[in-house]
PyMOL Python script that loads the backbone (N, CA, C, O; Angstrom):
from pymol import cmd

cmd.read_pdbstr("""\
ATOM      1  N   MET A   1       0.829  -1.190   0.000  1.00  0.00           N
ATOM      2  CA  MET A   1       0.000   0.000   0.000  1.00  0.00           C
ATOM      3  C   MET A   1       0.879   1.262   0.000  1.00  0.00           C
ATOM      4  O   MET A   1       0.626   2.209  -0.745  1.00  0.00           O
ATOM      5  N   ASN A   2       1.916   1.253   0.849  1.00  0.00           N
ATOM      6  CA  ASN A   2       2.804   2.408   0.946  1.00  0.00           C
ATOM      7  C   ASN A   2       3.539   2.632  -0.379  1.00  0.00           C
ATOM      8  O   ASN A   2       3.789   3.769  -0.778  1.00  0.00           O
ATOM      9  N   ARG A   3       3.876   1.543  -1.044  1.00  0.00           N
ATOM     10  CA  ARG A   3       4.591   1.624  -2.313  1.00  0.00           C
ATOM     11  C   ARG A   3       3.699   2.227  -3.399  1.00  0.00           C
ATOM     12  O   ARG A   3       4.180   3.005  -4.223  1.00  0.00           O
ATOM     13  N   ILE A   4       2.436   1.889  -3.414  1.00  0.00           N
ATOM     14  CA  ILE A   4       1.498   2.421  -4.403  1.00  0.00           C
ATOM     15  C   ILE A   4       1.328   3.930  -4.211  1.00  0.00           C
ATOM     16  O   ILE A   4       1.276   4.675  -5.189  1.00  0.00           O
ATOM     17  N   ILE A   5       1.242   4.373  -2.984  1.00  0.00           N
ATOM     18  CA  ILE A   5       1.093   5.812  -2.706  1.00  0.00           C
ATOM     19  C   ILE A   5       2.348   6.563  -3.164  1.00  0.00           C
ATOM     20  O   ILE A   5       2.250   7.649  -3.735  1.00  0.00           O
ATOM     21  N   THR A   6       3.505   5.992  -2.915  1.00  0.00           N
ATOM     22  CA  THR A   6       4.756   6.630  -3.330  1.00  0.00           C
ATOM     23  C   THR A   6       4.818   6.749  -4.849  1.00  0.00           C
ATOM     24  O   THR A   6       5.205   7.796  -5.368  1.00  0.00           O
ATOM     25  N   ILE A   7       4.447   5.703  -5.564  1.00  0.00           N
ATOM     26  CA  ILE A   7       4.464   5.724  -7.023  1.00  0.00           C
ATOM     27  C   ILE A   7       3.473   6.760  -7.553  1.00  0.00           C
ATOM     28  O   ILE A   7       3.786   7.479  -8.501  1.00  0.00           O
ATOM     29  N   LEU A   8       2.296   6.846  -6.962  1.00  0.00           N
ATOM     30  CA  LEU A   8       1.305   7.831  -7.400  1.00  0.00           C
ATOM     31  C   LEU A   8       1.792   9.263  -7.170  1.00  0.00           C
ATOM     32  O   LEU A   8       1.597  10.133  -8.019  1.00  0.00           O
ATOM     33  N   VAL A   9       2.417   9.501  -6.036  1.00  0.00           N
ATOM     34  CA  VAL A   9       2.924  10.842  -5.757  1.00  0.00           C
ATOM     35  C   VAL A   9       4.004  11.235  -6.751  1.00  0.00           C
ATOM     36  O   VAL A   9       4.023  12.368  -7.232  1.00  0.00           O
ATOM     37  N   VAL A  10       4.905  10.307  -7.063  1.00  0.00           N
ATOM     38  CA  VAL A  10       5.970  10.591  -8.021  1.00  0.00           C
ATOM     39  C   VAL A  10       5.393  10.857  -9.400  1.00  0.00           C
ATOM     40  O   VAL A  10       5.802  11.806 -10.069  1.00  0.00           O
ATOM     41  N   LEU A  11       4.456  10.037  -9.831  1.00  0.00           N
ATOM     42  CA  LEU A  11       3.867  10.223 -11.161  1.00  0.00           C
ATOM     43  C   LEU A  11       3.098  11.536 -11.259  1.00  0.00           C
ATOM     44  O   LEU A  11       3.172  12.218 -12.281  1.00  0.00           O
ATOM     45  N   LEU A  12       2.377  11.892 -10.232  1.00  0.00           N
ATOM     46  CA  LEU A  12       1.621  13.148 -10.266  1.00  0.00           C
ATOM     47  C   LEU A  12       2.562  14.359 -10.207  1.00  0.00           C
ATOM     48  O   LEU A  12       2.269  15.395 -10.803  1.00  0.00           O
ATOM     49  N   SER A  13       3.663  14.239  -9.507  1.00  0.00           N
ATOM     50  CA  SER A  13       4.622  15.340  -9.439  1.00  0.00           C
ATOM     51  C   SER A  13       5.277  15.565 -10.801  1.00  0.00           C
ATOM     52  O   SER A  13       5.426  16.706 -11.240  1.00  0.00           O
ATOM     53  N   VAL A  14       5.660  14.496 -11.456  1.00  0.00           N
ATOM     54  CA  VAL A  14       6.295  14.604 -12.762  1.00  0.00           C
ATOM     55  C   VAL A  14       5.303  15.156 -13.775  1.00  0.00           C
ATOM     56  O   VAL A  14       5.685  15.953 -14.631  1.00  0.00           O
ATOM     57  N   GLN A  15       4.067  14.760 -13.698  1.00  0.00           N
ATOM     58  CA  GLN A  15       3.047  15.239 -14.622  1.00  0.00           C
ATOM     59  C   GLN A  15       2.863  16.736 -14.466  1.00  0.00           C
ATOM     60  O   GLN A  15       2.638  17.427 -15.460  1.00  0.00           O
ATOM     61  N   GLY A  16       2.951  17.258 -13.262  1.00  0.00           N
ATOM     62  CA  GLY A  16       2.795  18.689 -13.035  1.00  0.00           C
ATOM     63  C   GLY A  16       3.939  19.493 -13.630  1.00  0.00           C
ATOM     64  O   GLY A  16       3.734  20.616 -14.091  1.00  0.00           O
ATOM     65  N   VAL A  17       5.123  18.938 -13.626  1.00  0.00           N
ATOM     66  CA  VAL A  17       6.284  19.633 -14.188  1.00  0.00           C
ATOM     67  C   VAL A  17       6.145  19.739 -15.701  1.00  0.00           C
ATOM     68  O   VAL A  17       6.407  20.797 -16.274  1.00  0.00           O
ATOM     69  N   PHE A  18       5.737  18.661 -16.349  1.00  0.00           N
ATOM     70  CA  PHE A  18       5.619  18.683 -17.804  1.00  0.00           C
ATOM     71  C   PHE A  18       4.400  19.463 -18.276  1.00  0.00           C
ATOM     72  O   PHE A  18       4.390  19.934 -19.413  1.00  0.00           O
ATOM     73  N   ALA A  19       3.387  19.614 -17.458  1.00  0.00           N
ATOM     74  CA  ALA A  19       2.183  20.344 -17.845  1.00  0.00           C
ATOM     75  C   ALA A  19       2.383  21.854 -17.726  1.00  0.00           C
ATOM     76  O   ALA A  19       1.530  22.614 -18.186  1.00  0.00           O
ATOM     77  N   ALA A  20       3.478  22.308 -17.126  1.00  0.00           N
ATOM     78  CA  ALA A  20       3.688  23.739 -16.921  1.00  0.00           C
ATOM     79  C   ALA A  20       3.860  24.483 -18.234  1.00  0.00           C
ATOM     80  O   ALA A  20       3.484  25.652 -18.322  1.00  0.00           O
ATOM     81  N   GLY A  21       4.404  23.860 -19.237  1.00  0.00           N
ATOM     82  CA  GLY A  21       4.560  24.500 -20.537  1.00  0.00           C
ATOM     83  C   GLY A  21       5.836  25.318 -20.624  1.00  0.00           C
ATOM     84  O   GLY A  21       6.527  25.510 -19.624  1.00  0.00           O
ATOM     85  N   PRO A  22       6.142  25.793 -21.804  1.00  0.00           N
ATOM     86  CA  PRO A  22       7.376  26.564 -21.980  1.00  0.00           C
ATOM     87  C   PRO A  22       7.264  27.946 -21.337  1.00  0.00           C
ATOM     88  O   PRO A  22       6.182  28.526 -21.253  1.00  0.00           O
ATOM     89  N   THR A  23       8.380  28.442 -20.897  1.00  0.00           N
ATOM     90  CA  THR A  23       8.415  29.778 -20.307  1.00  0.00           C
ATOM     91  C   THR A  23       9.226  30.692 -21.217  1.00  0.00           C
ATOM     92  O   THR A  23       9.959  30.219 -22.085  1.00  0.00           O
ATOM     93  N   ASP A  24       9.097  31.984 -21.020  1.00  0.00           N
ATOM     94  CA  ASP A  24       9.852  32.946 -21.813  1.00  0.00           C
ATOM     95  C   ASP A  24      11.318  32.906 -21.402  1.00  0.00           C
ATOM     96  O   ASP A  24      11.629  32.677 -20.234  1.00  0.00           O
ATOM     97  N   PRO A  25      12.211  33.124 -22.346  1.00  0.00           N
ATOM     98  CA  PRO A  25      13.637  33.148 -21.987  1.00  0.00           C
ATOM     99  C   PRO A  25      13.935  34.374 -21.116  1.00  0.00           C
ATOM    100  O   PRO A  25      13.220  35.373 -21.186  1.00  0.00           O
ATOM    101  N   PRO A  26      14.967  34.298 -20.314  1.00  0.00           N
ATOM    102  CA  PRO A  26      15.294  35.450 -19.467  1.00  0.00           C
ATOM    103  C   PRO A  26      15.764  36.631 -20.316  1.00  0.00           C
ATOM    104  O   PRO A  26      16.270  36.438 -21.421  1.00  0.00           O
ATOM    105  N   PRO A  27      15.602  37.836 -19.809  1.00  0.00           N
ATOM    106  CA  PRO A  27      16.045  38.997 -20.595  1.00  0.00           C
ATOM    107  C   PRO A  27      17.565  39.009 -20.734  1.00  0.00           C
ATOM    108  O   PRO A  27      18.265  38.441 -19.896  1.00  0.00           O
ATOM    109  N   PRO A  28      18.077  39.643 -21.769  1.00  0.00           N
ATOM    110  CA  PRO A  28      19.533  39.681 -21.952  1.00  0.00           C
ATOM    111  C   PRO A  28      20.201  40.463 -20.820  1.00  0.00           C
ATOM    112  O   PRO A  28      19.609  41.366 -20.229  1.00  0.00           O
ATOM    113  N   THR A  29      21.424  40.097 -20.543  1.00  0.00           N
ATOM    114  CA  THR A  29      22.154  40.771 -19.473  1.00  0.00           C
ATOM    115  C   THR A  29      22.566  42.165 -19.929  1.00  0.00           C
ATOM    116  O   THR A  29      22.831  42.372 -21.113  1.00  0.00           O
ATOM    117  N   PRO A  30      22.622  43.121 -19.007  1.00  0.00           N
ATOM    118  CA  PRO A  30      23.028  44.478 -19.401  1.00  0.00           C
ATOM    119  C   PRO A  30      24.515  44.511 -19.726  1.00  0.00           C
ATOM    120  O   PRO A  30      25.270  43.648 -19.279  1.00  0.00           O
ATOM    121  N   PRO A  31      24.933  45.494 -20.494  1.00  0.00           N
ATOM    122  CA  PRO A  31      26.360  45.565 -20.833  1.00  0.00           C
ATOM    123  C   PRO A  31      27.188  45.868 -19.588  1.00  0.00           C
ATOM    124  O   PRO A  31      26.694  46.493 -18.649  1.00  0.00           O
ATOM    125  N   PRO A  32      28.437  45.429 -19.578  1.00  0.00           N
ATOM    126  CA  PRO A  32      29.286  45.685 -18.406  1.00  0.00           C
ATOM    127  C   PRO A  32      29.592  47.175 -18.282  1.00  0.00           C
ATOM    128  O   PRO A  32      29.561  47.898 -19.278  1.00  0.00           O
ATOM    129  N   PRO A  33      29.886  47.640 -17.070  1.00  0.00           N
ATOM    130  CA  PRO A  33      30.208  49.056 -16.908  1.00  0.00           C
ATOM    131  C   PRO A  33      31.555  49.381 -17.563  1.00  0.00           C
ATOM    132  O   PRO A  33      32.405  48.505 -17.721  1.00  0.00           O
ATOM    133  N   PRO A  34      31.736  50.638 -17.938  1.00  0.00           N
ATOM    134  CA  PRO A  34      33.012  50.980 -18.582  1.00  0.00           C
ATOM    135  C   PRO A  34      34.165  50.853 -17.593  1.00  0.00           C
ATOM    136  O   PRO A  34      34.005  51.108 -16.399  1.00  0.00           O
ATOM    137  N   GLY A  35      35.305  50.464 -18.095  1.00  0.00           N
ATOM    138  CA  GLY A  35      36.474  50.294 -17.246  1.00  0.00           C
ATOM    139  C   GLY A  35      37.039  51.631 -16.797  1.00  0.00           C
ATOM    140  O   GLY A  35      36.848  52.650 -17.461  1.00  0.00           O
ATOM    141  N   LEU A  36      37.730  51.623 -15.678  1.00  0.00           N
ATOM    142  CA  LEU A  36      38.343  52.846 -15.187  1.00  0.00           C
ATOM    143  C   LEU A  36      39.701  53.031 -15.859  1.00  0.00           C
ATOM    144  O   LEU A  36      40.483  52.084 -15.941  1.00  0.00           O
ATOM    145  N   PRO A  37      39.987  54.230 -16.335  1.00  0.00           N
ATOM    146  CA  PRO A  37      41.265  54.447 -17.002  1.00  0.00           C
ATOM    147  C   PRO A  37      42.410  54.542 -15.989  1.00  0.00           C
ATOM    148  O   PRO A  37      42.223  55.015 -14.868  1.00  0.00           O
ATOM    149  N   LEU A  38      43.568  54.096 -16.392  1.00  0.00           N
ATOM    150  CA  LEU A  38      44.774  54.259 -15.579  1.00  0.00           C
ATOM    151  C   LEU A  38      45.423  55.566 -16.012  1.00  0.00           C
ATOM    152  O   LEU A  38      45.856  55.701 -17.157  1.00  0.00           O
ATOM    153  N   ASP A  39      45.490  56.517 -15.107  1.00  0.00           N
ATOM    154  CA  ASP A  39      46.016  57.825 -15.475  1.00  0.00           C
ATOM    155  C   ASP A  39      47.137  58.234 -14.531  1.00  0.00           C
ATOM    156  O   ASP A  39      47.793  57.372 -13.949  1.00  0.00           O
ATOM    157  N   GLY A  40      47.366  59.520 -14.371  1.00  0.00           N
ATOM    158  CA  GLY A  40      48.452  60.046 -13.578  1.00  0.00           C
ATOM    159  C   GLY A  40      48.383  59.662 -12.112  1.00  0.00           C
ATOM    160  O   GLY A  40      49.411  59.667 -11.434  1.00  0.00           O
ATOM    161  N   GLY A  41      47.205  59.328 -11.599  1.00  0.00           N
ATOM    162  CA  GLY A  41      47.077  58.930 -10.206  1.00  0.00           C
ATOM    163  C   GLY A  41      47.876  57.678  -9.897  1.00  0.00           C
ATOM    164  O   GLY A  41      48.351  57.501  -8.775  1.00  0.00           O
ATOM    165  N   LEU A  42      48.024  56.823 -10.869  1.00  0.00           N
ATOM    166  CA  LEU A  42      48.796  55.599 -10.681  1.00  0.00           C
ATOM    167  C   LEU A  42      50.282  55.909 -10.518  1.00  0.00           C
ATOM    168  O   LEU A  42      50.971  55.272  -9.722  1.00  0.00           O
ATOM    169  N   LEU A  43      50.763  56.872 -11.261  1.00  0.00           N
ATOM    170  CA  LEU A  43      52.161  57.272 -11.148  1.00  0.00           C
ATOM    171  C   LEU A  43      52.440  57.868  -9.765  1.00  0.00           C
ATOM    172  O   LEU A  43      53.471  57.572  -9.161  1.00  0.00           O
ATOM    173  N   ILE A  44      51.540  58.694  -9.267  1.00  0.00           N
ATOM    174  CA  ILE A  44      51.699  59.285  -7.933  1.00  0.00           C
ATOM    175  C   ILE A  44      51.705  58.201  -6.867  1.00  0.00           C
ATOM    176  O   ILE A  44      52.509  58.247  -5.936  1.00  0.00           O
ATOM    177  N   LEU A  45      50.818  57.232  -6.998  1.00  0.00           N
ATOM    178  CA  LEU A  45      50.760  56.129  -6.044  1.00  0.00           C
ATOM    179  C   LEU A  45      52.062  55.329  -6.051  1.00  0.00           C
ATOM    180  O   LEU A  45      52.551  54.937  -4.992  1.00  0.00           O
ATOM    181  N   PHE A  46      52.615  55.089  -7.213  1.00  0.00           N
ATOM    182  CA  PHE A  46      53.874  54.354  -7.328  1.00  0.00           C
ATOM    183  C   PHE A  46      55.021  55.116  -6.670  1.00  0.00           C
ATOM    184  O   PHE A  46      55.844  54.525  -5.970  1.00  0.00           O
ATOM    185  N   VAL A  47      55.074  56.431  -6.897  1.00  0.00           N
ATOM    186  CA  VAL A  47      56.135  57.253  -6.306  1.00  0.00           C
ATOM    187  C   VAL A  47      55.994  57.276  -4.788  1.00  0.00           C
ATOM    188  O   VAL A  47      56.996  57.178  -4.081  1.00  0.00           O
ATOM    189  N   LEU A  48      54.777  57.402  -4.274  1.00  0.00           N
ATOM    190  CA  LEU A  48      54.558  57.388  -2.830  1.00  0.00           C
ATOM    191  C   LEU A  48      54.963  56.041  -2.223  1.00  0.00           C
ATOM    192  O   LEU A  48      55.512  56.000  -1.122  1.00  0.00           O
ATOM    193  N   ALA A  49      54.699  54.958  -2.920  1.00  0.00           N
ATOM    194  CA  ALA A  49      55.088  53.641  -2.423  1.00  0.00           C
ATOM    195  C   ALA A  49      56.610  53.520  -2.372  1.00  0.00           C
ATOM    196  O   ALA A  49      57.155  52.952  -1.425  1.00  0.00           O
ATOM    197  N   LEU A  50      57.293  54.044  -3.376  1.00  0.00           N
ATOM    198  CA  LEU A  50      58.761  54.003  -3.363  1.00  0.00           C
ATOM    199  C   LEU A  50      59.326  54.840  -2.216  1.00  0.00           C
ATOM    200  O   LEU A  50      60.252  54.405  -1.532  1.00  0.00           O
ATOM    201  N   VAL A  51      58.781  56.023  -2.003  1.00  0.00           N
ATOM    202  CA  VAL A  51      59.275  56.901  -0.936  1.00  0.00           C
ATOM    203  C   VAL A  51      59.023  56.274   0.428  1.00  0.00           C
ATOM    204  O   VAL A  51      59.911  56.260   1.280  1.00  0.00           O
ATOM    205  N   SER A  52      57.818  55.757   0.638  1.00  0.00           N
ATOM    206  CA  SER A  52      57.522  55.148   1.946  1.00  0.00           C
ATOM    207  C   SER A  52      58.357  53.882   2.163  1.00  0.00           C
ATOM    208  O   SER A  52      58.777  53.617   3.289  1.00  0.00           O
ATOM    209  N   GLY A  53      58.603  53.104   1.122  1.00  0.00           N
ATOM    210  CA  GLY A  53      59.454  51.924   1.248  1.00  0.00           C
ATOM    211  C   GLY A  53      60.875  52.301   1.582  1.00  0.00           C
ATOM    212  O   GLY A  53      61.521  51.640   2.396  1.00  0.00           O
ATOM    213  N   TYR A  54      61.374  53.361   0.962  1.00  0.00           N
ATOM    214  CA  TYR A  54      62.728  53.829   1.265  1.00  0.00           C
ATOM    215  C   TYR A  54      62.825  54.296   2.716  1.00  0.00           C
ATOM    216  O   TYR A  54      63.768  53.944   3.423  1.00  0.00           O
ATOM    217  N   CYS A  55      61.843  55.092   3.157  1.00  0.00           N
ATOM    218  CA  CYS A  55      61.874  55.611   4.538  1.00  0.00           C
ATOM    219  C   CYS A  55      61.778  54.468   5.551  1.00  0.00           C
ATOM    220  O   CYS A  55      62.505  54.466   6.545  1.00  0.00           O
ATOM    221  N   LEU A  56      60.911  53.519   5.317  1.00  0.00           N
ATOM    222  CA  LEU A  56      60.763  52.402   6.254  1.00  0.00           C
ATOM    223  C   LEU A  56      62.015  51.531   6.294  1.00  0.00           C
ATOM    224  O   LEU A  56      62.430  51.086   7.364  1.00  0.00           O
ATOM    225  N   SER A  57      62.616  51.288   5.127  1.00  0.00           N
ATOM    226  CA  SER A  57      63.825  50.466   5.125  1.00  0.00           C
ATOM    227  C   SER A  57      64.982  51.210   5.778  1.00  0.00           C
ATOM    228  O   SER A  57      65.788  50.592   6.473  1.00  0.00           O
ATOM    229  N   LYS A  58      65.083  52.518   5.574  1.00  0.00           N
ATOM    230  CA  LYS A  58      66.129  53.318   6.200  1.00  0.00           C
ATOM    231  C   LYS A  58      65.958  53.294   7.726  1.00  0.00           C
ATOM    232  O   LYS A  58      66.936  53.170   8.463  1.00  0.00           O
ATOM    233  N   LYS A  59      64.710  53.413   8.190  1.00  0.00           N
ATOM    234  CA  LYS A  59      64.421  53.379   9.624  1.00  0.00           C
ATOM    235  C   LYS A  59      64.773  52.001  10.198  1.00  0.00           C
ATOM    236  O   LYS A  59      65.352  51.913  11.281  1.00  0.00           O
ATOM    237  N   TYR A  60      64.428  50.935   9.482  1.00  0.00           N
ATOM    238  CA  TYR A  60      64.706  49.567   9.943  1.00  0.00           C
ATOM    239  C   TYR A  60      66.207  49.326  10.027  1.00  0.00           C
ATOM    240  O   TYR A  60      66.689  48.732  10.991  1.00  0.00           O
ATOM    241  N   ILE A  61      66.945  49.783   9.023  1.00  0.00           N
ATOM    242  CA  ILE A  61      68.400  49.570   9.005  1.00  0.00           C
ATOM    243  C   ILE A  61      69.067  50.353  10.133  1.00  0.00           C
ATOM    244  O   ILE A  61      69.990  49.853  10.776  1.00  0.00           O
ATOM    245  N   SER A  62      68.598  51.587  10.377  1.00  0.00           N
ATOM    246  CA  SER A  62      69.225  52.392  11.428  1.00  0.00           C
ATOM    247  C   SER A  62      68.955  51.806  12.810  1.00  0.00           C
ATOM    248  O   SER A  62      69.827  51.879  13.675  1.00  0.00           O
ATOM    249  N   THR A  63      67.782  51.230  13.049  1.00  0.00           N
ATOM    250  CA  THR A  63      67.504  50.596  14.357  1.00  0.00           C
ATOM    251  C   THR A  63      68.231  49.264  14.456  1.00  0.00           C
ATOM    252  O   THR A  63      68.608  48.851  15.553  1.00  0.00           O
ATOM    253  N   LYS A  64      68.431  48.603  13.366  1.00  0.00           N
ATOM    254  CA  LYS A  64      69.133  47.313  13.375  1.00  0.00           C
ATOM    255  C   LYS A  64      70.604  47.518  13.715  1.00  0.00           C
ATOM    256  O   LYS A  64      71.173  46.744  14.485  1.00  0.00           O
ATOM    257  N   LYS A  65      71.225  48.551  13.151  1.00  0.00           N
ATOM    258  CA  LYS A  65      72.644  48.814  13.429  1.00  0.00           C
ATOM    259  C   LYS A  65      72.827  49.315  14.866  1.00  0.00           C
ATOM    260  O   LYS A  65      73.847  49.045  15.500  1.00  0.00           O
ATOM    261  N   GLY A  66      71.839  50.041  15.364  1.00  0.00           N
ATOM    262  CA  GLY A  66      71.950  50.574  16.722  1.00  0.00           C
ATOM    263  C   GLY A  66      71.854  49.484  17.780  1.00  0.00           C
ATOM    264  O   GLY A  66      72.375  49.658  18.881  1.00  0.00           O
ATOM    265  N   SER A  67      71.204  48.369  17.478  1.00  0.00           N
ATOM    266  CA  SER A  67      71.041  47.308  18.464  1.00  0.00           C
ATOM    267  C   SER A  67      72.250  46.390  18.533  1.00  0.00           C
ATOM    268  O   SER A  67      72.359  45.587  19.460  1.00  0.00           O
ATOM    269  N   LEU A  68      73.167  46.491  17.563  1.00  0.00           N
ATOM    270  CA  LEU A  68      74.359  45.640  17.578  1.00  0.00           C
ATOM    271  C   LEU A  68      75.310  46.169  18.557  1.00  0.00           C
ATOM    272  O   LEU A  68      76.390  45.605  18.736  1.00  0.00           O
TER     273      LEU A  68
END
""", "prot")
cmd.dss("prot")
cmd.show_as("cartoon", "prot")
cmd.util.cbc("prot")
cmd.orient("prot")
């Protein structure tokens, strides 16, 4: 009896899926946003990174020599 109920439920569930009919395709995706240009700000950032790296390494070397 339990097996018959299970088979009926499965068959009725599958029938409902196929009876739904075709659906409309999803709308097309929007175009991607425009990319950000690399301009003079990148050069300034690079120079600041070099200066800060130099200052930090100079500070590290001076404290390292002082501890010897």
